[in-house]
C-alpha positions, 0 to 999 in steps of 0.5 A, a space after each residue: 468417312 469410312 476407310 477401305 483397306 487392301 489385303 495388306 492392310 493399306 488405306 484406300 478410298 473409292 470415288 464416291 468417297 472422294 465426291 462426299 469428301 469434296 462435298 458433291 451431293 450423290 447423283 440420283 437418277 430421275 424417276 417417274 411416279 406411276 399410280 396403278 389402278 386395276 379391276 378385274 372385269 369391266 363391271 367393276 368400272 365403278 370401283 376402278 373410279 373409286 380406287 383412283 379417286 382414293 389414290 389421288 387423294 393419297 398422293 396428293 396428301 403425301 406431296 408427290 407431283 406429277 404422278 402418271 395414272 394408269 388405269 386397267 381393266 383385265 382378268 388375269 394378273 400378268 407380270 409381263 403387261 405391256 403397259 407397265 414395261 418401259 
């Protein structure tokens, strides 16, 4: 375990050091897996189906469970898209 020192070279430990020393596992916030498939126009919907199929097989091969799929047809890339914001 690493030691931290003050300006006067005294050792001190943080709460996270104490938790590691006592054997607690670090807390990890739960997260969601979102798989996003996107095409630029409605005439490419068949490509959207192919993208989703390929992405689904990739996710299954990686062993990720409970992924949410997001299919989107749009023209301009906009990072403020309402479907991707929490």
